[in-house]
KOLGU-68398 format. One record per residue (C-alpha): residue in one letter; y, x, z; residue number from 1. Coordinates in nm, 4 decimals. Example, Ala and Ser with C-alpha at 12.3 -4.5 7.8 and 13.67 -1.06 7.14 Angstrom:
2
+-------+----------+----------+----------+------+
! torse !        v !        u !        w ! tiza !
+-------+----------+----------+----------+------+
!     A !  -0.4500 !   1.2300 !   0.7800 !    1 !
!     S !  -0.1060 !   1.3670 !   0.7140 !    2 !
+-------+----------+----------+----------+------+
//
This chain:
333
+-------+----------+----------+----------+------+
! torse !        v !        u !        w ! tiza !
+-------+----------+----------+----------+------+
!     M !   0.4174 !  -0.2101 !  -1.8399 !    1 !
!     K !   0.7376 !  -0.0122 !  -1.7984 !    2 !
!     T !   0.6881 !   0.3602 !  -1.7555 !    3 !
!     L !   0.8597 !   0.4786 !  -1.4402 !    4 !
!     P !   0.9555 !   0.8353 !  -1.3533 !    5 !
!     T !   0.7281 !   1.0247 !  -1.1186 !    6 !
!     Y !   0.8619 !   1.1487 !  -0.7884 !    7 !
!     S !   0.8638 !   1.5021 !  -0.9316 !    8 !
!     E !   1.0817 !   1.3793 !  -1.2167 !    9 !
!     L !   1.3113 !   1.2005 !  -0.9729 !   10 !
!     L !   1.3584 !   1.5242 !  -0.7785 !   11 !
!     G !   1.4941 !   1.6836 !  -1.0938 !   12 !
!     R !   1.7379 !   1.4109 !  -1.1907 !   13 !
!     E !   2.1032 !   1.5010 !  -1.2374 !   14 !
!     D !   2.2451 !   1.1525 !  -1.2957 !   15 !
!     G !   2.1936 !   1.0433 !  -0.9347 !   16 !
!     P !   2.0810 !   1.1773 !  -0.5988 !   17 !
!     P !   1.7789 !   1.4062 !  -0.6502 !   18 !
!     G !   1.4610 !   1.2320 !  -0.5388 !   19 !
!     S !   1.6153 !   0.8864 !  -0.5703 !   20 !
!     A !   1.5137 !   0.5808 !  -0.7713 !   21 !
!     W !   1.8707 !   0.4554 !  -0.7921 !   22 !
!     G !   1.9138 !   0.2625 !  -1.1140 !   23 !
!     V !   1.5417 !   0.2672 !  -1.1979 !   24 !
!     F !   1.5187 !  -0.1074 !  -1.1359 !   25 !
!     G !   1.8789 !  -0.1724 !  -1.2406 !   26 !
!     S !   2.2194 !  -0.0791 !  -1.1030 !   27 !
!     D !   2.2426 !  -0.4049 !  -0.9065 !   28 !
!     D !   1.8853 !  -0.4084 !  -0.7723 !   29 !
!     E !   1.8309 !  -0.5247 !  -0.4130 !   30 !
!     L !   1.4488 !  -0.5336 !  -0.4029 !   31 !
!     G !   1.3385 !  -0.1724 !  -0.4481 !   32 !
!     T !   0.9617 !  -0.1307 !  -0.4703 !   33 !
!     L !   0.9023 !  -0.5055 !  -0.4482 !   34 !
!     N !   0.9828 !  -0.4903 !  -0.8200 !   35 !
!     H !   0.6312 !  -0.3493 !  -0.8635 !   36 !
!     L !   0.4894 !  -0.6846 !  -0.7545 !   37 !
!     G !   0.5131 !  -0.9293 !  -1.0437 !   38 !
!     P !   0.3071 !  -1.2310 !  -1.1543 !   39 !
!     D !   0.0098 !  -1.0115 !  -1.2437 !   40 !
!     G !   0.0118 !  -0.8742 !  -0.8892 !   41 !
!     V !   0.0169 !  -1.2240 !  -0.7440 !   42 !
!     R !  -0.2797 !  -1.3234 !  -0.9585 !   43 !
!     A !  -0.4615 !  -1.0063 !  -0.8510 !   44 !
!     G !  -0.4132 !  -1.1153 !  -0.4909 !   45 !
!     I !  -0.5463 !  -1.4626 !  -0.5613 !   46 !
!     A !  -0.8547 !  -1.3096 !  -0.7250 !   47 !
!     C !  -0.9398 !  -1.1395 !  -0.3940 !   48 !
!     V !  -1.0030 !  -1.4729 !  -0.2206 !   49 !
!     K !  -1.3796 !  -1.5240 !  -0.1956 !   50 !
!     T !  -1.4485 !  -1.7059 !   0.1320 !   51 !
!     G !  -1.1128 !  -1.8600 !   0.2239 !   52 !
!     Q !  -1.1048 !  -1.6693 !   0.5538 !   53 !
!     V !  -0.7502 !  -1.6315 !   0.6941 !   54 !
!     I !  -0.6607 !  -1.3383 !   0.9227 !   55 !
!     N !  -0.3368 !  -1.2952 !   1.1159 !   56 !
!     L !  -0.1544 !  -0.9643 !   1.0703 !   57 !
!     D !   0.1136 !  -1.0095 !   1.3381 !   58 !
!     L !   0.1094 !  -0.9024 !   1.6996 !   59 !
!     P !   0.2688 !  -1.1512 !   1.9413 !   60 !
!     L !   0.6476 !  -1.1248 !   1.9501 !   61 !
!     D !   0.6173 !  -1.0261 !   2.3170 !   62 !
!     A !   0.3386 !  -0.7717 !   2.2631 !   63 !
!     F !   0.5550 !  -0.4900 !   2.4010 !   64 !
!     P !   0.7185 !  -0.6049 !   2.7266 !   65 !
!     D !   0.7991 !  -0.2371 !   2.7810 !   66 !
!     A !   1.0090 !  -0.1674 !   2.4735 !   67 !
!     L !   0.8781 !   0.1016 !   2.2389 !   68 !
!     I !   1.2316 !   0.1835 !   2.1230 !   69 !
!     P !   1.4830 !   0.1738 !   2.4115 !   70 !
!     T !   1.7544 !   0.0033 !   2.2046 !   71 !
!     R !   1.5172 !  -0.2831 !   2.1193 !   72 !
!     K !   1.5000 !  -0.4880 !   2.4369 !   73 !
!     P !   1.2102 !  -0.7161 !   2.5357 !   74 !
!     L !   1.2188 !  -1.0735 !   2.4100 !   75 !
!     K !   1.3354 !  -1.3528 !   2.6417 !   76 !
!     H !   1.1853 !  -1.6922 !   2.5607 !   77 !
!     T !   1.3227 !  -1.9965 !   2.7434 !   78 !
!     L !   1.1892 !  -2.3516 !   2.7156 !   79 !
!     F !   1.4070 !  -2.6467 !   2.8136 !   80 !
!     A !   1.3872 !  -3.0245 !   2.8015 !   81 !
!     N !   1.6407 !  -3.2977 !   2.7371 !   82 !
!     N !   1.4049 !  -3.5505 !   2.8964 !   83 !
!     P !   1.0478 !  -3.5534 !   3.0352 !   84 !
!     H !   0.9050 !  -3.6208 !   2.6893 !   85 !
!     H !   1.0810 !  -3.3374 !   2.5040 !   86 !
!     R !   1.0700 !  -2.9594 !   2.4795 !   87 !
!     D !   1.3052 !  -2.7219 !   2.2999 !   88 !
!     E !   1.3536 !  -2.3491 !   2.3270 !   89 !
!     V !   1.5840 !  -2.0553 !   2.2762 !   90 !
!     L !   1.5167 !  -1.6874 !   2.2111 !   91 !
!     D !   1.7452 !  -1.4286 !   2.3677 !   92 !
!     S !   1.7288 !  -1.0532 !   2.3191 !   93 !
!     F !   1.5391 !  -1.1130 !   1.9941 !   94 !
!     F !   1.5160 !  -0.7798 !   1.8157 !   95 !
!     T !   1.3684 !  -0.8462 !   1.4731 !   96 !
!     Q !   1.1937 !  -0.5065 !   1.4567 !   97 !
!     A !   1.0516 !  -0.4910 !   1.8099 !   98 !
!     A !   0.6949 !  -0.5939 !   1.7175 !   99 !
!     T !   0.5102 !  -0.6376 !   1.3860 !  100 !
!     Q !   0.7891 !  -0.5996 !   1.1343 !  101 !
!     L !   0.9216 !  -0.5183 !   0.7916 !  102 !
!     D !   1.2193 !  -0.2889 !   0.7357 !  103 !
!     G !   1.4929 !  -0.4149 !   0.5072 !  104 !
!     L !   1.6911 !  -0.1917 !   0.2720 !  105 !
!     R !   1.9929 !  -0.2085 !   0.5034 !  106 !
!     H !   1.7897 !  -0.0532 !   0.7825 !  107 !
!     I !   1.8619 !   0.3124 !   0.7218 !  108 !
!     G !   2.0630 !   0.5349 !   0.4890 !  109 !
!     H !   2.0470 !   0.8949 !   0.3798 !  110 !
!     P !   2.2963 !   1.1215 !   0.5636 !  111 !
!     E !   2.4290 !   1.2740 !   0.2405 !  112 !
!     H !   2.3790 !   1.0036 !  -0.0224 !  113 !
!     G !   2.4082 !   0.6786 !   0.1702 !  114 !
!     F !   2.2190 !   0.3530 !   0.1264 !  115 !
!     Y !   1.9880 !   0.2295 !  -0.1475 !  116 !
!     N !   2.1363 !   0.2200 !  -0.4961 !  117 !
!     G !   2.4688 !   0.3427 !  -0.3608 !  118 !
!     A !   2.5285 !   0.0211 !  -0.1663 !  119 !
!     D !   2.8597 !  -0.0061 !   0.0170 !  120 !
!     P !   2.7803 !  -0.0209 !   0.3920 !  121 !
!     D !   3.1120 !  -0.1955 !   0.4587 !  122 !
!     R !   2.9366 !  -0.5057 !   0.3270 !  123 !
!     F !   2.6603 !  -0.4766 !   0.5861 !  124 !
!     V !   2.7834 !  -0.7583 !   0.8059 !  125 !
!     A !   2.6132 !  -1.0730 !   0.9282 !  126 !
!     G !   2.6508 !  -1.3516 !   0.6764 !  127 !
!     D !   2.6811 !  -1.1304 !   0.3670 !  128 !
!     P !   2.3490 !  -1.1492 !   0.1773 !  129 !
!     F !   2.4015 !  -0.8161 !  -0.0033 !  130 !
!     L !   2.0925 !  -0.5929 !   0.0395 !  131 !
!     G !   1.9778 !  -0.8064 !   0.3337 !  132 !
!     I !   1.6239 !  -0.8918 !   0.4379 !  133 !
!     N !   1.7022 !  -1.2329 !   0.2921 !  134 !
!     R !   1.6344 !  -1.0811 !  -0.0521 !  135 !
!     Y !   1.2728 !  -1.0207 !   0.0508 !  136 !
!     A !   1.2551 !  -1.3737 !   0.1922 !  137 !
!     E !   1.3902 !  -1.5268 !  -0.1282 !  138 !
!     R !   1.1390 !  -1.3264 !  -0.3304 !  139 !
!     G !   0.8414 !  -1.3733 !  -0.0993 !  140 !
!     I !   0.5626 !  -1.1160 !  -0.0757 !  141 !
!     V !   0.2344 !  -1.2317 !  -0.2273 !  142 !
!     G !  -0.0168 !  -0.9974 !  -0.3866 !  143 !
!     R !  -0.3247 !  -0.7828 !  -0.3501 !  144 !
!     G !  -0.3459 !  -0.6189 !  -0.0108 !  145 !
!     V !  -0.5604 !  -0.3076 !   0.0323 !  146 !
!     L !  -0.6645 !  -0.1723 !   0.3725 !  147 !
!     L !  -0.7414 !   0.1973 !   0.4166 !  148 !
!     D !  -0.9012 !   0.2481 !   0.7579 !  149 !
!     V !  -0.8322 !   0.6127 !   0.8363 !  150 !
!     D !  -0.9361 !   0.5650 !   1.1998 !  151 !
!     R !  -1.2811 !   0.4318 !   1.1049 !  152 !
!     H !  -1.3270 !   0.6957 !   0.8345 !  153 !
!     L !  -1.2630 !   0.9794 !   1.0797 !  154 !
!     R !  -1.4806 !   0.8264 !   1.3515 !  155 !
!     M !  -1.7691 !   0.8101 !   1.1050 !  156 !
!     R !  -1.7147 !   1.1819 !   1.0425 !  157 !
!     G !  -1.7225 !   1.2484 !   1.4171 !  158 !
!     A !  -1.3568 !   1.3576 !   1.4243 !  159 !
!     P !  -1.1502 !   1.0715 !   1.5728 !  160 !
!     L !  -0.7720 !   1.0918 !   1.5892 !  161 !
!     D !  -0.6266 !   1.2154 !   1.9190 !  162 !
!     H !  -0.3560 !   0.9521 !   1.9622 !  163 !
!     A !  -0.2398 !   1.1067 !   2.2893 !  164 !
!     A !  -0.1269 !   1.4083 !   2.0869 !  165 !
!     G !   0.0241 !   1.1973 !   1.8072 !  166 !
!     P !  -0.1102 !   1.3887 !   1.5078 !  167 !
!     A !   0.0461 !   1.3887 !   1.1636 !  168 !
!     I !  -0.1917 !   1.2532 !   0.8984 !  169 !
!     P !  -0.1925 !   1.4446 !   0.5684 !  170 !
!     I !  -0.1647 !   1.2059 !   0.2750 !  171 !
!     M !  -0.4766 !   1.3577 !   0.1177 !  172 !
!     L !  -0.6734 !   1.2200 !   0.4131 !  173 !
!     V !  -0.5466 !   0.8728 !   0.3222 !  174 !
!     A !  -0.6503 !   0.9311 !  -0.0391 !  175 !
!     E !  -0.9885 !   1.0567 !   0.0823 !  176 !
!     T !  -1.0329 !   0.7343 !   0.2812 !  177 !
!     A !  -0.9758 !   0.5301 !  -0.0326 !  178 !
!     V !  -1.2491 !   0.7260 !  -0.2097 !  179 !
!     A !  -1.4885 !   0.6888 !   0.0830 !  180 !
!     Q !  -1.4283 !   0.3122 !   0.0906 !  181 !
!     Q !  -1.4651 !   0.2951 !  -0.2895 !  182 !
!     V !  -1.1269 !   0.1255 !  -0.3170 !  183 !
!     E !  -0.9382 !   0.1157 !  -0.6448 !  184 !
!     L !  -0.5638 !   0.1467 !  -0.5872 !  185 !
!     R !  -0.3482 !  -0.0456 !  -0.8341 !  186 !
!     P !   0.0249 !  -0.0664 !  -0.9083 !  187 !
!     G !   0.1867 !  -0.3424 !  -0.7049 !  188 !
!     D !  -0.0653 !  -0.3250 !  -0.4204 !  189 !
!     I !   0.0459 !  -0.3906 !  -0.0641 !  190 !
!     L !  -0.0985 !  -0.0817 !   0.1028 !  191 !
!     M !  -0.2131 !  -0.1156 !   0.4647 !  192 !
!     I !  -0.3135 !   0.1989 !   0.6534 !  193 !
!     R !  -0.4911 !   0.1642 !   0.9871 !  194 !
!     T !  -0.4693 !   0.4546 !   1.2314 !  195 !
!     G !  -0.5841 !   0.2735 !   1.5470 !  196 !
!     W !  -0.2598 !   0.3624 !   1.7260 !  197 !
!     V !  -0.1678 !   0.0049 !   1.8236 !  198 !
!     H !  -0.5128 !  -0.0460 !   1.9753 !  199 !
!     H !  -0.4783 !   0.2848 !   2.1612 !  200 !
!     H !  -0.1365 !   0.1921 !   2.3007 !  201 !
!     L !  -0.2192 !  -0.1639 !   2.4041 !  202 !
!     C !  -0.5796 !  -0.1181 !   2.5165 !  203 !
!     D !  -0.6373 !   0.2450 !   2.6166 !  204 !
!     R !  -0.3127 !   0.3238 !   2.7989 !  205 !
!     S !  -0.2308 !   0.1971 !   3.1465 !  206 !
!     P !   0.0761 !  -0.0163 !   3.2212 !  207 !
!     A !   0.2390 !   0.2870 !   3.3833 !  208 !
!     Q !   0.1744 !   0.4970 !   3.0742 !  209 !
!     R !   0.3179 !   0.2285 !   2.8487 !  210 !
!     R !   0.6315 !   0.2132 !   3.0621 !  211 !
!     A !   0.6641 !   0.5908 !   3.0351 !  212 !
!     D !   0.6418 !   0.5592 !   2.6582 !  213 !
!     I !   0.9882 !   0.4049 !   2.6554 !  214 !
!     H !   1.1322 !   0.7521 !   2.7074 !  215 !
!     E !   0.8627 !   0.9792 !   2.5588 !  216 !
!     L !   0.7000 !   0.7807 !   2.2820 !  217 !
!     T !   0.4388 !   0.9608 !   2.0722 !  218 !
!     S !   0.2813 !   0.7928 !   1.7722 !  219 !
!     T !   0.0268 !   0.9039 !   1.5175 !  220 !
!     G !   0.1601 !   0.8659 !   1.1642 !  221 !
!     L !   0.1861 !   1.0061 !   0.8144 !  222 !
!     E !   0.2900 !   1.3675 !   0.7759 !  223 !
!     P !   0.6523 !   1.3907 !   0.6577 !  224 !
!     S !   0.6348 !   1.5816 !   0.3304 !  225 !
!     H !   0.7218 !   1.5594 !  -0.0351 !  226 !
!     D !   0.3477 !   1.5302 !  -0.1061 !  227 !
!     T !   0.3330 !   1.2150 !   0.1056 !  228 !
!     I !   0.6393 !   1.0687 !  -0.0611 !  229 !
!     A !   0.5069 !   1.1531 !  -0.4087 !  230 !
!     W !   0.1710 !   0.9855 !  -0.3438 !  231 !
!     L !   0.3306 !   0.6677 !  -0.2117 !  232 !
!     W !   0.5830 !   0.6478 !  -0.4970 !  233 !
!     D !   0.3543 !   0.7551 !  -0.7822 !  234 !
!     N !   0.0904 !   0.4976 !  -0.6867 !  235 !
!     R !   0.3616 !   0.2304 !  -0.7229 !  236 !
!     F !   0.2823 !   0.0413 !  -0.4049 !  237 !
!     S !   0.5101 !  -0.2556 !  -0.3498 !  238 !
!     V !   0.4868 !  -0.2368 !   0.0318 !  239 !
!     V !   0.3436 !   0.0193 !   0.2740 !  240 !
!     G !   0.2498 !  -0.1154 !   0.6176 !  241 !
!     M !   0.0830 !   0.0591 !   0.9115 !  242 !
!     D !  -0.0287 !  -0.0044 !   1.2694 !  243 !
!     N !   0.2037 !   0.2522 !   1.4226 !  244 !
!     V !   0.5674 !   0.2872 !   1.5235 !  245 !
!     A !   0.7344 !   0.4357 !   1.2173 !  246 !
!     V !   0.4773 !   0.4689 !   0.9342 !  247 !
!     E !   0.5320 !   0.8439 !   0.9715 !  248 !
!     V !   0.4517 !   1.0482 !   1.2797 !  249 !
!     W !   0.6882 !   1.0008 !   1.5746 !  250 !
!     P !   0.8925 !   1.1718 !   1.7110 !  251 !
!     R !   1.0401 !   1.3677 !   1.4227 !  252 !
!     R !   0.8979 !   1.7102 !   1.3520 !  253 !
!     P !   1.1519 !   1.9912 !   1.4062 !  254 !
!     D !   1.0039 !   2.1776 !   1.1073 !  255 !
!     S !   1.0252 !   1.8774 !   0.8743 !  256 !
!     P !   1.0909 !   1.9760 !   0.5112 !  257 !
!     L !   1.3139 !   1.6687 !   0.4846 !  258 !
!     L !   1.5994 !   1.8064 !   0.6934 !  259 !
!     T !   1.9193 !   1.8312 !   0.4908 !  260 !
!     D !   2.0641 !   2.1712 !   0.4089 !  261 !
!     A !   2.3559 !   2.0972 !   0.6406 !  262 !
!     E !   2.1163 !   2.0188 !   0.9270 !  263 !
!     R !   1.9279 !   2.3444 !   0.8676 !  264 !
!     R !   2.2518 !   2.5430 !   0.8704 !  265 !
!     G !   2.3734 !   2.3701 !   1.1835 !  266 !
!     D !   2.6691 !   2.2170 !   0.9984 !  267 !
!     A !   2.5468 !   1.8617 !   1.0683 !  268 !
!     P !   2.4211 !   1.7224 !   1.3981 !  269 !
!     I !   2.0491 !   1.6820 !   1.4545 !  270 !
!     T !   1.9655 !   1.3236 !   1.5498 !  271 !
!     G !   1.6470 !   1.1316 !   1.6238 !  272 !
!     H !   1.6318 !   1.0432 !   1.2540 !  273 !
!     S !   1.6759 !   1.3971 !   1.1225 !  274 !
!     G !   1.3854 !   1.5010 !   0.9036 !  275 !
!     L !   1.2281 !   1.1556 !   0.8901 !  276 !
!     M !   1.0769 !   1.0250 !   0.5672 !  277 !
!     H !   1.2513 !   0.6964 !   0.6465 !  278 !
!     R !   1.5721 !   0.8574 !   0.5178 !  279 !
!     V !   1.4053 !   0.9135 !   0.1797 !  280 !
!     L !   1.1614 !   0.6247 !   0.1418 !  281 !
!     I !   1.4067 !   0.3450 !   0.2199 !  282 !
!     P !   1.7521 !   0.4537 !   0.0954 !  283 !
!     L !   1.6512 !   0.6811 !  -0.1923 !  284 !
!     L !   1.3372 !   0.5064 !  -0.3213 !  285 !
!     G !   1.3908 !   0.1499 !  -0.1999 !  286 !
!     M !   1.0433 !   0.1396 !  -0.0471 !  287 !
!     A !   0.9469 !  -0.1608 !   0.1651 !  288 !
!     L !   0.7986 !  -0.0275 !   0.4911 !  289 !
!     G !   0.6203 !  -0.2175 !   0.7658 !  290 !
!     E !   0.5308 !  -0.1081 !   1.1162 !  291 !
!     L !   0.3167 !  -0.2204 !   1.4094 !  292 !
!     W !   0.0975 !  -0.4384 !   1.1896 !  293 !
!     A !  -0.2079 !  -0.5985 !   1.3526 !  294 !
!     L !  -0.4889 !  -0.4563 !   1.1388 !  295 !
!     D !  -0.7857 !  -0.4413 !   1.3785 !  296 !
!     E !  -0.9350 !  -0.7828 !   1.3005 !  297 !
!     L !  -0.8930 !  -0.7361 !   0.9273 !  298 !
!     A !  -1.0606 !  -0.3954 !   0.9528 !  299 !
!     E !  -1.3629 !  -0.5414 !   1.1330 !  300 !
!     H !  -1.4184 !  -0.8013 !   0.8631 !  301 !
!     C !  -1.3639 !  -0.5522 !   0.5804 !  302 !
!     A !  -1.6109 !  -0.3061 !   0.7323 !  303 !
!     A !  -1.8689 !  -0.5814 !   0.7798 !  304 !
!     D !  -1.8892 !  -0.6732 !   0.4127 !  305 !
!     G !  -1.7549 !  -0.3564 !   0.2493 !  306 !
!     R !  -1.4687 !  -0.5391 !   0.0783 !  307 !
!     W !  -1.1330 !  -0.3766 !   0.1548 !  308 !
!     D !  -0.8925 !  -0.5923 !  -0.0430 !  309 !
!     C !  -0.7461 !  -0.9352 !   0.0230 !  310 !
!     M !  -0.4730 !  -1.1724 !  -0.0761 !  311 !
!     F !  -0.1662 !  -1.0716 !   0.1233 !  312 !
!     V !   0.1093 !  -1.3212 !   0.2022 !  313 !
!     A !   0.4259 !  -1.2536 !   0.4029 !  314 !
!     K !   0.7464 !  -1.4504 !   0.4442 !  315 !
!     P !   1.0188 !  -1.2501 !   0.6214 !  316 !
!     L !   1.2932 !  -1.4415 !   0.7984 !  317 !
!     N !   1.5580 !  -1.5753 !   0.5627 !  318 !
!     L !   1.8230 !  -1.4085 !   0.7757 !  319 !
!     T !   2.1378 !  -1.3606 !   0.5726 !  320 !
!     G !   2.2313 !  -0.9938 !   0.5831 !  321 !
!     G !   1.9416 !  -0.8995 !   0.8121 !  322 !
!     A !   1.8299 !  -0.5372 !   0.8495 !  323 !
!     G !   1.4678 !  -0.6277 !   0.9193 !  324 !
!     S !   1.2316 !  -0.9091 !   1.0104 !  325 !
!     P !   0.9042 !  -0.9930 !   1.1779 !  326 !
!     L !   0.6361 !  -0.9631 !   0.9097 !  327 !
!     N !   0.4924 !  -1.3168 !   0.9299 !  328 !
!     G !   0.1895 !  -1.1884 !   0.7411 !  329 !
!     I !  -0.1612 !  -1.3114 !   0.6750 !  330 !
!     A !  -0.4607 !  -1.1807 !   0.4838 !  331 !
!     I !  -0.6774 !  -1.4280 !   0.2939 !  332 !
!     R !  -1.0281 !  -1.3182 !   0.1994 !  333 !
+-------+----------+----------+----------+------+
//
């Protein structure tokens, strides 16, 4: 198996942006960390199937009638008929990342270095397949999925997450959960981390509170840090998916170590994305990230039999030049 540089080694590179994996998978690569998932990873996923049980990993497309992100409007689904014995339909206001979703490599760039592998954003237009979500669709995502249930682990310790406060989860707590669950993490794994945030938002908050979230959204998530990034990269996960808004804690932390020097000096504007790990994980490392995954049912079954891996299958939309897609994911146990 090819030896890849560690994140620490990437931070010290001088032949490309520090902390980037540009060129690691080839100068023309458009798949990023999905390169970790080869035939051996697919076979590892197949080996996880013991009972044939199939579990859905997607929330309904209309799960959030009060949009979590104001620019992503609620879905409008219209049925129509050409005659009494026919039905057809159309979707309006269909934002591909409004519910359970997968970010594409076009989704976000770094403010100083740009998009993954130095991609030219002038090509980011509808109809041009370059670095689009269509590359994930053409490849398909099939492999060994591993669920780390941080929410359950902390509840068993008597220290549940306070989702109303939106805490940042240190990556060592995620690693600790893997040890507690006796889970072996392997290169190419599709890593799923359950925080319980989706359940909290949809089941514990009132309709009025969910409407208020449009303007003051708070979400539990991973702590933005180089330690977090190093753990995710060095473990060589092909995909990282979570049941929260942004994988990392939201909103951004004003003391994030991932602010650029220009942002710290005040020479560059501070935006809602300033300091986010998104601006490192996606454009610098090419990491496939998923958000708002439906992990509750899978977690119940895993906890019942103590088996925390599964065959994971996802087929993003084959949308030419897309920036993201609904996950369309299932777990097979």
